[in-house]
N, C-alpha and C positions, 0 to 999 in steps of 0.2 A: 547305088554309088557310081560316080563318074569313073569310067575306065581309066582315064589319065591319072586320077588321084590314086586308084588302086595300084597301077603300074609304078608310079613314082614312089608310093609307100613301100612296095615290094623291093624296088631298087634300093631305096634308102635303108631298109632293114638289112639287107644283104651287105650293102657297102659299109654300114656302121660296124657290123660284127667283124667283117674282114679287116677293116682299118684299126680295130681295137688291138690287133696283134702286130701292128706295124709301127714304124717311126712316125707316121702321120696321125697317130692317136691324139696327141696334144691338140693339134689344129682342128681335128674332127670334134673333139670334146668342146673346145671353145666355140666353134661355129654352131653346133647343135644347141648348146646352152644359150648362146646369144639369140638364136632363133626363137627358143621358148621364152626367153626373157622379154623379147619384143611382142610376141603373140599371146602368151599366157604367163605373165610375170608371177602369178601366184604359184605356178607349178615349176618354175625354173630351178629352184634349189633342189626340189625332189628329182627332177630329170638329171641334174648334175650328179647327184648322189647315186642314182640308178646307173649312169654312165660309168662311174668309178667302180661300182660293184660288178657291173656287166663286164668291164675289162678284165677284172680279176677272174671271173667265170670263164671268159673266152681263153685267156692264157692258160688256165688249168685244163680246159677242154682240148686246146691245141696240144698241150704237152702230153695229154693222155690219149690223144687220138679219138676223143669222144665226139663223133659227128652228130649224135642225137642232141647233145647239149647245145652244140653250135646252131643246129636247126631250131631248137626251142628258143634260143636267144634271138635268132633272126626273126622268128615270127613274133616274139614279144615286141621288138623294136618296130617291125612292120605295122603292128597294130597301133602302137603309140603314135607313130607318124601319121598313119591313116586317120586316126581320131583327130589329131591336130589339124590336118588338112581339110577334113570335112567341116570342122568347126571354124577354121580360119582359112578359107580358100585363097586369101590374099598372100599366104605363105608359100604357095606352090612355086612361084618364080624364085623366091629367095632360097628355098630348099634346092631347087634344080641347080641354081648357080653354085651353091655350096658343094653339091655332089660333083659338079663338072670341075670345080677348082681342086677338090681333094682327090678325086679319082678320075682324071681325064681318060675318056675311052672306056671306063668301066672295068679296068683290069683287075682291081682288087675284088670286085664282086664276082668275077668269073673264077676266081680261085676256090670259092666254096663249091664243093661238089656233093652230089648225093650218091650213096652207095646202097646197092640192093643185092639180095641173095634169093635164090629160089628155094623154097622149102616145102612147096605143095600148098601152103596156105599162107596168107599174109594180108597186108594192107597196102593200098596204093594211095599216095598223097599227090594231088595234082591241083594246083591253083587254089588251095584252101579247101578242096573237097576231099573227103575221106571215104574210100570205098573198100569194102571187103572183097577179096578174091580167093578162089579155091581153084587149084590146078586139078584137072581131070584127066 
């Protein structure tokens, strides 16, 4: 997979989830739905419904402080966007422009943070790779 597509999909997944809990939600939903309607019209209604359900999930996760659910949602959207961009590379510039318009400078994406604790054993997640670690 092209590194540019992977990075853009990662940024999009993070930004989508971050913006779901903000006033920019409506514009983000409309822009993403419009992108899918243009590139994969047969999936546009499904994506619109997934965005609505995803927003409810994000709001619940934010309210309860559930960072695992937020990360899961981010990865879900990252995968959806990556699959779209792999199938329709002509959508890269449109998506980039949408993200730049909705989140100039990437400030919403930076608000999502990862939390870790040391317990002697655990899992490390980095760039989609899952590694088991054991403290000695």
